[in-house]
Biopython code that builds the backbone (N, CA, C, O; Angstrom):
import numpy as np
from Bio.PDB.StructureBuilder import StructureBuilder

atoms = [
    (1, "MET", "N", (70.300, 32.934, 26.082)),
    (1, "MET", "CA", (70.205, 32.108, 27.254)),
    (1, "MET", "C", (70.546, 30.668, 26.861)),
    (1, "MET", "O", (70.029, 30.152, 25.870)),
    (2, "LEU", "N", (71.388, 30.046, 27.614)),
    (2, "LEU", "CA", (71.799, 28.671, 27.378)),
    (2, "LEU", "C", (70.937, 27.750, 28.220)),
    (2, "LEU", "O", (70.773, 27.965, 29.421)),
    (3, "ARG", "N", (70.388, 26.724, 27.587)),
    (3, "ARG", "CA", (69.585, 25.764, 28.343)),
    (3, "ARG", "C", (69.844, 24.362, 27.819)),
    (3, "ARG", "O", (70.170, 24.174, 26.647)),
    (4, "VAL", "N", (69.698, 23.398, 28.685)),
    (4, "VAL", "CA", (69.870, 22.013, 28.301)),
    (4, "VAL", "C", (68.501, 21.468, 27.913)),
    (4, "VAL", "O", (67.549, 21.546, 28.689)),
    (5, "SER", "N", (68.412, 20.929, 26.739)),
    (5, "SER", "CA", (67.130, 20.366, 26.310)),
    (5, "SER", "C", (67.149, 18.864, 26.525)),
    (5, "SER", "O", (68.208, 18.240, 26.570)),
    (6, "GLY", "N", (65.969, 18.301, 26.655)),
    (6, "GLY", "CA", (65.853, 16.858, 26.814)),
    (6, "GLY", "C", (66.278, 16.153, 25.542)),
    (6, "GLY", "O", (66.299, 16.748, 24.465)),
    (7, "LEU", "N", (66.611, 14.901, 25.674)),
    (7, "LEU", "CA", (67.053, 14.122, 24.515)),
    (7, "LEU", "C", (65.977, 13.985, 23.454)),
    (7, "LEU", "O", (66.282, 13.756, 22.284)),
    (8, "HIS", "N", (64.724, 14.123, 23.850)),
    (8, "HIS", "CA", (63.626, 13.919, 22.907)),
    (8, "HIS", "C", (63.143, 15.201, 22.242)),
    (8, "HIS", "O", (62.309, 15.142, 21.338)),
    (9, "THR", "N", (63.644, 16.356, 22.665)),
    (9, "THR", "CA", (63.083, 17.616, 22.178)),
    (9, "THR", "C", (63.222, 17.795, 20.672)),
    (9, "THR", "O", (62.381, 18.447, 20.052)),
    (10, "GLU", "N", (64.260, 17.233, 20.077)),
    (10, "GLU", "CA", (64.412, 17.369, 18.626)),
    (10, "GLU", "C", (63.373, 16.550, 17.867)),
    (10, "GLU", "O", (63.178, 16.754, 16.669)),
    (11, "LEU", "N", (62.710, 15.632, 18.548)),
    (11, "LEU", "CA", (61.690, 14.801, 17.913)),
    (11, "LEU", "C", (60.285, 15.389, 18.003)),
    (11, "LEU", "O", (59.403, 14.997, 17.240)),
    (12, "ILE", "N", (60.071, 16.314, 18.918)),
    (12, "ILE", "CA", (58.734, 16.869, 19.140)),
    (12, "ILE", "C", (58.192, 17.469, 17.838)),
    (12, "ILE", "O", (58.849, 18.285, 17.192)),
    (13, "GLY", "N", (56.991, 17.047, 17.475)),
    (13, "GLY", "CA", (56.346, 17.530, 16.252)),
    (13, "GLY", "C", (56.635, 16.696, 15.021)),
    (13, "GLY", "O", (55.968, 16.855, 13.999)),
    (14, "LYS", "N", (57.620, 15.807, 15.097)),
    (14, "LYS", "CA", (57.932, 14.951, 13.951)),
    (14, "LYS", "C", (56.849, 13.890, 13.805)),
    (14, "LYS", "O", (56.274, 13.425, 14.788)),
    (15, "ILE", "N", (56.588, 13.522, 12.566)),
    (15, "ILE", "CA", (55.567, 12.540, 12.232)),
    (15, "ILE", "C", (56.237, 11.193, 11.961)),
    (15, "ILE", "O", (57.318, 11.127, 11.375)),
    (16, "CYS", "N", (55.582, 10.137, 12.393)),
    (16, "CYS", "CA", (56.121, 8.802, 12.145)),
    (16, "CYS", "C", (54.988, 7.807, 11.923)),
    (16, "CYS", "O", (53.812, 8.119, 12.115)),
    (17, "LYS", "N", (55.373, 6.614, 11.518)),
    (17, "LYS", "CA", (54.437, 5.509, 11.297)),
    (17, "LYS", "C", (54.964, 4.286, 12.042)),
    (17, "LYS", "O", (56.172, 4.060, 12.113)),
    (18, "LEU", "N", (54.061, 3.519, 12.582)),
    (18, "LEU", "CA", (54.412, 2.249, 13.194)),
    (18, "LEU", "C", (54.747, 1.263, 12.086)),
    (18, "LEU", "O", (54.046, 1.210, 11.076)),
    (19, "THR", "N", (55.803, 0.486, 12.258)),
    (19, "THR", "CA", (56.218, -0.483, 11.244)),
    (19, "THR", "C", (55.710, -1.879, 11.598)),
    (19, "THR", "O", (55.321, -2.140, 12.736)),
    (20, "ASP", "N", (55.720, -2.761, 10.617)),
    (20, "ASP", "CA", (55.329, -4.151, 10.832)),
    (20, "ASP", "C", (56.274, -4.797, 11.843)),
    (20, "ASP", "O", (55.834, -5.527, 12.731)),
    (21, "PHE", "N", (57.560, -4.530, 11.706)),
    (21, "PHE", "CA", (58.541, -5.043, 12.665)),
    (21, "PHE", "C", (58.272, -4.468, 14.053)),
    (21, "PHE", "O", (58.448, -5.153, 15.060)),
    (22, "GLY", "N", (57.849, -3.216, 14.101)),
    (22, "GLY", "CA", (57.513, -2.574, 15.371)),
    (22, "GLY", "C", (56.379, -3.273, 16.091)),
    (22, "GLY", "O", (56.361, -3.342, 17.320)),
    (23, "VAL", "N", (55.437, -3.790, 15.326)),
    (23, "VAL", "CA", (54.328, -4.543, 15.915)),
    (23, "VAL", "C", (54.859, -5.831, 16.535)),
    (23, "VAL", "O", (54.448, -6.212, 17.631)),
    (24, "GLU", "N", (55.771, -6.501, 15.835)),
    (24, "GLU", "CA", (56.362, -7.726, 16.379)),
    (24, "GLU", "C", (57.177, -7.426, 17.634)),
    (24, "GLU", "O", (57.170, -8.202, 18.591)),
    (25, "LEU", "N", (57.877, -6.298, 17.621)),
    (25, "LEU", "CA", (58.608, -5.885, 18.825)),
    (25, "LEU", "C", (57.648, -5.628, 19.983)),
    (25, "LEU", "O", (57.966, -5.917, 21.137)),
    (26, "GLU", "N", (56.482, -5.087, 19.673)),
    (26, "GLU", "CA", (55.481, -4.814, 20.707)),
    (26, "GLU", "C", (55.109, -6.105, 21.437)),
    (26, "GLU", "O", (54.941, -6.111, 22.657)),
    (27, "LYS", "N", (54.984, -7.185, 20.687)),
    (27, "LYS", "CA", (54.672, -8.483, 21.287)),
    (27, "LYS", "C", (55.785, -8.894, 22.257)),
    (27, "LYS", "O", (55.515, -9.368, 23.361)),
    (28, "GLU", "N", (57.036, -8.707, 21.830)),
    (28, "GLU", "CA", (58.178, -9.058, 22.671)),
    (28, "GLU", "C", (58.261, -8.150, 23.902)),
    (28, "GLU", "O", (58.486, -8.627, 25.014)),
    (29, "TYR", "N", (58.078, -6.841, 23.699)),
    (29, "TYR", "CA", (58.125, -5.896, 24.812)),
    (29, "TYR", "C", (57.021, -6.182, 25.822)),
    (29, "TYR", "O", (57.225, -6.041, 27.027)),
    (30, "GLU", "N", (55.866, -6.579, 25.337)),
    (30, "GLU", "CA", (54.737, -6.883, 26.218)),
    (30, "GLU", "C", (55.091, -8.060, 27.130)),
    (30, "GLU", "O", (54.767, -8.052, 28.318)),
    (31, "GLN", "N", (55.752, -9.061, 26.571)),
    (31, "GLN", "CA", (56.136, -10.231, 27.355)),
    (31, "GLN", "C", (57.322, -9.929, 28.265)),
    (31, "GLN", "O", (57.327, -10.299, 29.439)),
    (32, "LEU", "N", (58.330, -9.250, 27.710)),
    (32, "LEU", "CA", (59.572, -9.000, 28.437)),
    (32, "LEU", "C", (59.443, -7.922, 29.509)),
    (32, "LEU", "O", (59.875, -8.116, 30.645)),
    (33, "PHE", "N", (58.851, -6.790, 29.148)),
    (33, "PHE", "CA", (58.819, -5.623, 30.022)),
    (33, "PHE", "C", (57.440, -5.319, 30.601)),
    (33, "PHE", "O", (57.288, -4.394, 31.399)),
    (34, "LYS", "N", (56.440, -6.094, 30.201)),
    (34, "LYS", "CA", (55.055, -5.837, 30.651)),
    (34, "LYS", "C", (54.609, -4.433, 30.254)),
    (34, "LYS", "O", (53.871, -3.774, 30.987)),
    (35, "THR", "N", (55.062, -3.988, 29.091)),
    (35, "THR", "CA", (54.732, -2.669, 28.549)),
    (35, "THR", "C", (54.199, -2.831, 27.140)),
    (35, "THR", "O", (54.811, -3.511, 26.317)),
    (36, "GLY", "N", (53.071, -2.214, 26.858)),
    (36, "GLY", "CA", (52.535, -2.240, 25.507)),
    (36, "GLY", "C", (51.331, -3.145, 25.374)),
    (36, "GLY", "O", (50.898, -3.800, 26.322)),
    (37, "ASN", "N", (50.799, -3.153, 24.143)),
    (37, "ASN", "CA", (49.613, -3.939, 23.838)),
    (37, "ASN", "C", (49.703, -4.369, 22.379)),
    (37, "ASN", "O", (49.496, -3.566, 21.469)),
    (38, "TYR", "N", (50.010, -5.633, 22.170)),
    (38, "TYR", "CA", (50.217, -6.153, 20.816)),
    (38, "TYR", "C", (48.987, -5.970, 19.933)),
    (38, "TYR", "O", (49.112, -5.528, 18.791)),
    (39, "GLN", "N", (47.804, -6.302, 20.442)),
    (39, "GLN", "CA", (46.584, -6.210, 19.628)),
    (39, "GLN", "C", (46.303, -4.771, 19.196)),
    (39, "GLN", "O", (45.935, -4.516, 18.049)),
    (40, "SER", "N", (46.479, -3.851, 20.114)),
    (40, "SER", "CA", (46.288, -2.431, 19.809)),
    (40, "SER", "C", (47.296, -1.963, 18.760)),
    (40, "SER", "O", (46.947, -1.215, 17.846)),
    (41, "ALA", "N", (48.551, -2.408, 18.896)),
    (41, "ALA", "CA", (49.596, -2.032, 17.938)),
    (41, "ALA", "C", (49.285, -2.597, 16.552)),
    (41, "ALA", "O", (49.515, -1.923, 15.547)),
    (42, "ARG", "N", (48.769, -3.816, 16.486)),
    (42, "ARG", "CA", (48.434, -4.444, 15.202)),
    (42, "ARG", "C", (47.362, -3.618, 14.471)),
    (42, "ARG", "O", (47.477, -3.371, 13.271)),
    (43, "ILE", "N", (46.330, -3.196, 15.196)),
    (43, "ILE", "CA", (45.256, -2.389, 14.603)),
    (43, "ILE", "C", (45.797, -1.029, 14.172)),
    (43, "ILE", "O", (45.483, -0.550, 13.082)),
    (44, "LEU", "N", (46.611, -0.406, 15.028)),
    (44, "LEU", "CA", (47.195, 0.895, 14.697)),
    (44, "LEU", "C", (48.067, 0.799, 13.449)),
    (44, "LEU", "O", (48.039, 1.694, 12.604)),
    (45, "PHE", "N", (48.835, -0.274, 13.327)),
    (45, "PHE", "CA", (49.669, -0.476, 12.149)),
    (45, "PHE", "C", (48.816, -0.485, 10.872)),
    (45, "PHE", "O", (49.169, 0.144, 9.875)),
    (46, "GLU", "N", (47.699, -1.202, 10.919)),
    (46, "GLU", "CA", (46.811, -1.272, 9.755)),
    (46, "GLU", "C", (46.314, 0.117, 9.347)),
    (46, "GLU", "O", (46.255, 0.434, 8.159)),
    (47, "TYR", "N", (45.962, 0.936, 10.325)),
    (47, "TYR", "CA", (45.508, 2.297, 10.016)),
    (47, "TYR", "C", (46.651, 3.182, 9.521)),
    (47, "TYR", "O", (46.429, 4.085, 8.715)),
    (48, "CYS", "N", (47.862, 2.931, 9.994)),
    (48, "CYS", "CA", (49.018, 3.704, 9.516)),
    (48, "CYS", "C", (49.345, 3.372, 8.063)),
    (48, "CYS", "O", (49.960, 4.184, 7.373)),
    (49, "GLN", "N", (48.946, 2.197, 7.590)),
    (49, "GLN", "CA", (49.238, 1.767, 6.221)),
    (49, "GLN", "C", (48.172, 2.169, 5.208)),
    (49, "GLN", "O", (48.400, 2.088, 4.001)),
    (50, "ARG", "N", (47.041, 2.590, 5.681)),
    (50, "ARG", "CA", (45.941, 2.954, 4.773)),
    (50, "ARG", "C", (46.318, 4.172, 3.930)),
    (50, "ARG", "O", (47.152, 4.984, 4.331)),
    (51, "LYS", "N", (45.707, 4.284, 2.789)),
    (51, "LYS", "CA", (45.928, 5.429, 1.900)),
    (51, "LYS", "C", (44.593, 6.084, 1.559)),
    (51, "LYS", "O", (44.388, 6.549, 0.438)),
    (52, "ASP", "N", (43.696, 6.116, 2.529)),
    (52, "ASP", "CA", (42.402, 6.749, 2.325)),
    (52, "ASP", "C", (42.141, 7.731, 3.471)),
    (52, "ASP", "O", (43.064, 8.077, 4.209)),
    (53, "LYS", "N", (40.931, 8.167, 3.622)),
    (53, "LYS", "CA", (40.613, 9.181, 4.630)),
    (53, "LYS", "C", (40.784, 8.682, 6.055)),
    (53, "LYS", "O", (40.786, 9.490, 6.984)),
    (54, "TYR", "N", (40.927, 7.372, 6.258)),
    (54, "TYR", "CA", (41.093, 6.818, 7.604)),
    (54, "TYR", "C", (42.565, 6.606, 7.981)),
    (54, "TYR", "O", (42.866, 6.077, 9.051)),
    (55, "GLU", "N", (43.467, 7.017, 7.105)),
    (55, "GLU", "CA", (44.897, 6.865, 7.370)),
    (55, "GLU", "C", (45.285, 7.642, 8.628)),
    (55, "GLU", "O", (44.843, 8.772, 8.834)),
    (56, "LEU", "N", (46.114, 7.022, 9.462)),
    (56, "LEU", "CA", (46.617, 7.655, 10.673)),
    (56, "LEU", "C", (48.132, 7.748, 10.634)),
    (56, "LEU", "O", (48.801, 6.955, 9.970)),
    (57, "SER", "N", (48.657, 8.718, 11.348)),
    (57, "SER", "CA", (50.083, 8.847, 11.600)),
    (57, "SER", "C", (50.253, 9.077, 13.092)),
    (57, "SER", "O", (49.278, 9.232, 13.827)),
    (58, "LEU", "N", (51.489, 9.097, 13.521)),
    (58, "LEU", "CA", (51.802, 9.366, 14.920)),
    (58, "LEU", "C", (52.709, 10.581, 14.984)),
    (58, "LEU", "O", (53.531, 10.793, 14.092)),
    (59, "MET", "N", (52.565, 11.381, 16.032)),
    (59, "MET", "CA", (53.389, 12.575, 16.197)),
    (59, "MET", "C", (54.032, 12.560, 17.585)),
    (59, "MET", "O", (53.362, 12.322, 18.589)),
    (60, "PHE", "N", (55.343, 12.818, 17.625)),
    (60, "PHE", "CA", (56.042, 12.928, 18.899)),
    (60, "PHE", "C", (55.533, 14.161, 19.636)),
    (60, "PHE", "O", (55.375, 15.226, 19.038)),
    (61, "ILE", "N", (55.278, 14.018, 20.930)),
    (61, "ILE", "CA", (54.788, 15.146, 21.728)),
    (61, "ILE", "C", (55.761, 15.439, 22.862)),
    (61, "ILE", "O", (56.699, 14.682, 23.111)),
    (62, "ASP", "N", (55.518, 16.543, 23.534)),
    (62, "ASP", "CA", (56.396, 16.991, 24.616)),
    (62, "ASP", "C", (56.042, 16.290, 25.932)),
    (62, "ASP", "O", (55.583, 16.911, 26.890)),
    (63, "GLU", "N", (56.269, 14.999, 25.940)),
    (63, "GLU", "CA", (56.088, 14.184, 27.138)),
    (63, "GLU", "C", (57.412, 13.466, 27.365)),
    (63, "GLU", "O", (57.959, 12.865, 26.440)),
    (64, "LYS", "N", (57.924, 13.522, 28.575)),
    (64, "LYS", "CA", (59.226, 12.934, 28.860)),
    (64, "LYS", "C", (59.210, 11.429, 28.591)),
    (64, "LYS", "O", (58.331, 10.720, 29.081)),
    (65, "PRO", "N", (60.182, 10.940, 27.811)),
    (65, "PRO", "CA", (60.276, 9.496, 27.550)),
    (65, "PRO", "C", (60.595, 8.752, 28.854)),
    (65, "PRO", "O", (61.073, 9.348, 29.819)),
    (66, "PHE", "N", (60.327, 7.457, 28.866)),
    (66, "PHE", "CA", (60.741, 6.655, 30.010)),
    (66, "PHE", "C", (61.614, 5.513, 29.523)),
    (66, "PHE", "O", (61.525, 5.081, 28.374)),
    (67, "GLU", "N", (62.453, 5.040, 30.420)),
    (67, "GLU", "CA", (63.405, 3.991, 30.080)),
    (67, "GLU", "C", (63.190, 2.797, 30.992)),
    (67, "GLU", "O", (62.949, 2.941, 32.191)),
    (68, "ARG", "N", (63.283, 1.619, 30.401)),
    (68, "ARG", "CA", (63.193, 0.388, 31.170)),
    (68, "ARG", "C", (64.225, -0.573, 30.601)),
    (68, "ARG", "O", (64.159, -0.946, 29.429)),
    (69, "CYS", "N", (65.177, -0.972, 31.434)),
    (69, "CYS", "CA", (66.229, -1.920, 31.033)),
    (69, "CYS", "C", (66.987, -1.453, 29.789)),
    (69, "CYS", "O", (67.319, -2.267, 28.927)),
    (70, "GLY", "N", (67.259, -0.172, 29.692)),
    (70, "GLY", "CA", (68.018, 0.380, 28.581)),
    (70, "GLY", "C", (67.218, 0.660, 27.320)),
    (70, "GLY", "O", (67.783, 1.116, 26.326)),
    (71, "VAL", "N", (65.918, 0.400, 27.337)),
    (71, "VAL", "CA", (65.048, 0.660, 26.185)),
    (71, "VAL", "C", (64.229, 1.908, 26.501)),
    (71, "VAL", "O", (63.659, 2.023, 27.586)),
    (72, "VAL", "N", (64.173, 2.848, 25.545)),
    (72, "VAL", "CA", (63.494, 4.125, 25.765)),
    (72, "VAL", "C", (62.195, 4.175, 24.970)),
    (72, "VAL", "O", (62.179, 3.918, 23.766)),
    (73, "TRP", "N", (61.104, 4.509, 25.662)),
    (73, "TRP", "CA", (59.790, 4.663, 25.030)),
    (73, "TRP", "C", (59.442, 6.138, 24.945)),
    (73, "TRP", "O", (59.654, 6.894, 25.893)),
    (74, "TYR", "N", (58.902, 6.543, 23.789)),
    (74, "TYR", "CA", (58.500, 7.924, 23.532)),
    (74, "TYR", "C", (56.980, 7.974, 23.409)),
    (74, "TYR", "O", (56.350, 7.045, 22.904)),
    (75, "CYS", "N", (56.412, 9.068, 23.878)),
    (75, "CYS", "CA", (54.967, 9.241, 23.798)),
    (75, "CYS", "C", (54.609, 9.822, 22.426)),
    (75, "CYS", "O", (55.165, 10.836, 22.002)),
    (76, "LEU", "N", (53.677, 9.164, 21.749)),
    (76, "LEU", "CA", (53.247, 9.569, 20.415)),
    (76, "LEU", "C", (51.740, 9.755, 20.404)),
    (76, "LEU", "O", (51.000, 8.967, 20.993)),
    (77, "LYS", "N", (51.299, 10.795, 19.733)),
    (77, "LYS", "CA", (49.868, 11.071, 19.618)),
    (77, "LYS", "C", (49.392, 10.658, 18.239)),
    (77, "LYS", "O", (50.032, 10.961, 17.232)),
    (78, "GLU", "N", (48.271, 9.968, 18.200)),
    (78, "GLU", "CA", (47.641, 9.558, 16.951)),
    (78, "GLU", "C", (47.040, 10.792, 16.280)),
    (78, "GLU", "O", (46.313, 11.557, 16.913)),
    (79, "ILE", "N", (47.350, 10.981, 14.990)),
    (79, "ILE", "CA", (46.805, 12.120, 14.250)),
    (79, "ILE", "C", (46.238, 11.651, 12.923)),
    (79, "ILE", "O", (46.675, 10.641, 12.372)),
    (80, "GLY", "N", (45.278, 12.379, 12.420)),
    (80, "GLY", "CA", (44.630, 12.068, 11.154)),
    (80, "GLY", "C", (43.233, 12.652, 11.164)),
    (80, "GLY", "O", (42.718, 13.034, 12.215)),
    (81, "LYS", "N", (42.626, 12.720, 10.007)),
    (81, "LYS", "CA", (41.306, 13.350, 9.867)),
    (81, "LYS", "C", (40.273, 12.736, 10.809)),
    (81, "LYS", "O", (39.489, 13.464, 11.419)),
    (82, "TYR", "N", (40.260, 11.425, 10.936)),
    (82, "TYR", "CA", (39.288, 10.748, 11.784)),
    (82, "TYR", "C", (39.941, 10.127, 13.017)),
    (82, "TYR", "O", (39.453, 9.135, 13.559)),
    (83, "SER", "N", (41.038, 10.718, 13.448)),
    (83, "SER", "CA", (41.770, 10.218, 14.609)),
    (83, "SER", "C", (41.042, 10.528, 15.906)),
    (83, "SER", "O", (40.373, 11.554, 16.033)),
    (84, "GLY", "N", (41.184, 9.635, 16.855)),
    (84, "GLY", "CA", (40.640, 9.868, 18.190)),
    (84, "GLY", "C", (41.625, 10.625, 19.066)),
    (84, "GLY", "O", (41.284, 11.009, 20.185)),
    (85, "GLY", "N", (42.850, 10.846, 18.575)),
    (85, "GLY", "CA", (43.854, 11.572, 19.337)),
    (85, "GLY", "C", (44.443, 10.775, 20.485)),
    (85, "GLY", "O", (44.945, 11.353, 21.450)),
    (86, "ASP", "N", (44.387, 9.448, 20.393)),
    (86, "ASP", "CA", (44.911, 8.598, 21.461)),
    (86, "ASP", "C", (46.431, 8.720, 21.551)),
    (86, "ASP", "O", (47.097, 9.131, 20.601)),
    (87, "TYR", "N", (46.960, 8.352, 22.715)),
    (87, "TYR", "CA", (48.396, 8.388, 22.968)),
    (87, "TYR", "C", (48.936, 6.969, 23.073)),
    (87, "TYR", "O", (48.270, 6.069, 23.584)),
    (88, "TYR", "N", (50.170, 6.787, 22.574)),
    (88, "TYR", "CA", (50.828, 5.487, 22.596)),
    (88, "TYR", "C", (52.275, 5.682, 22.999)),
    (88, "TYR", "O", (52.829, 6.772, 22.856)),
    (89, "TRP", "N", (52.881, 4.627, 23.501)),
    (89, "TRP", "CA", (54.298, 4.633, 23.848)),
    (89, "TRP", "C", (55.004, 3.614, 22.962)),
    (89, "TRP", "O", (54.704, 2.422, 23.011)),
    (90, "PHE", "N", (55.951, 4.097, 22.145)),
    (90, "PHE", "CA", (56.732, 3.220, 21.284)),
    (90, "PHE", "C", (58.202, 3.608, 21.342)),
    (90, "PHE", "O", (58.541, 4.738, 21.696)),
    (91, "THR", "N", (59.068, 2.671, 20.995)),
    (91, "THR", "CA", (60.502, 2.937, 20.913)),
    (91, "THR", "C", (60.840, 3.392, 19.495)),
    (91, "THR", "O", (60.034, 3.243, 18.577)),
    (92, "LEU", "N", (62.022, 3.940, 19.329)),
    (92, "LEU", "CA", (62.452, 4.343, 17.980)),
    (92, "LEU", "C", (62.640, 3.125, 17.074)),
    (92, "LEU", "O", (62.606, 3.252, 15.850)),
    (93, "ASN", "N", (62.838, 1.945, 17.671)),
    (93, "ASN", "CA", (62.964, 0.721, 16.877)),
    (93, "ASN", "C", (61.637, 0.285, 16.276)),
    (93, "ASN", "O", (61.619, -0.546, 15.367)),
    (94, "GLN", "N", (60.538, 0.824, 16.759)),
    (94, "GLN", "CA", (59.221, 0.392, 16.308)),
    (94, "GLN", "C", (58.610, 1.300, 15.247)),
    (94, "GLN", "O", (57.622, 0.930, 14.613)),
    (95, "VAL", "N", (59.178, 2.464, 15.050)),
    (95, "VAL", "CA", (58.579, 3.432, 14.136)),
    (95, "VAL", "C", (59.571, 3.875, 13.070)),
    (95, "VAL", "O", (60.780, 3.682, 13.199)),
    (96, "ILE", "N", (59.038, 4.461, 12.034)),
    (96, "ILE", "CA", (59.872, 5.078, 11.010)),
    (96, "ILE", "C", (59.436, 6.548, 10.934)),
    (96, "ILE", "O", (58.252, 6.845, 10.772)),
    (97, "ILE", "N", (60.390, 7.447, 11.051)),
    (97, "ILE", "CA", (60.107, 8.878, 11.028)),
    (97, "ILE", "C", (59.945, 9.317, 9.580)),
    (97, "ILE", "O", (60.787, 9.022, 8.732)),
    (98, "CYS", "N", (58.867, 10.017, 9.311)),
    (98, "CYS", "CA", (58.542, 10.469, 7.957)),
    (98, "CYS", "C", (59.220, 11.805, 7.661)),
    (98, "CYS", "O", (59.363, 12.650, 8.545)),
    (99, "GLU", "N", (59.623, 11.980, 6.443)),
    (99, "GLU", "CA", (60.136, 13.269, 5.991)),
    (99, "GLU", "C", (58.963, 14.098, 5.501)),
    (99, "GLU", "O", (57.887, 13.565, 5.230)),
    (100, "ASN", "N", (59.173, 15.400, 5.390)),
    (100, "ASN", "CA", (58.108, 16.294, 4.934)),
    (100, "ASN", "C", (57.485, 15.737, 3.755)),
    (100, "ASN", "O", (56.559, 16.334, 3.206)),
]
sb = StructureBuilder()
sb.init_structure("model")
sb.init_model(0)
sb.init_chain("A")
sb.init_seg("    ")
for serial, (resi, resn, name, xyz) in enumerate(atoms, 1):
    if name == "N":
        sb.init_residue(resn, " ", resi, " ")
    sb.init_atom(name, np.array(xyz, "f"), 0.0, 1.0, " ", f" {name:<3s}", serial, name[0])
structure = sb.get_structure()
């Protein structure tokens, strides 16, 4: 059966981390597009950088991305041993996809 998949389907299940530059972009996106939360992104970045039991990562999920002014946001779920499982919206410019 032939089917058309969404542009984001190849990302579903992939793990990524928020970057320092991504946090700075969050500040700009918050001002420009009224999307995002700089303070929340800053805290999340710190947890993504940890190398202990509180380390967090983000995982792409099967939620349709949205676009605003040519910029596409993807829904990511927070994962980790002590994760609350919160959801965030980030662009591919804000994250780095991890290899196995």
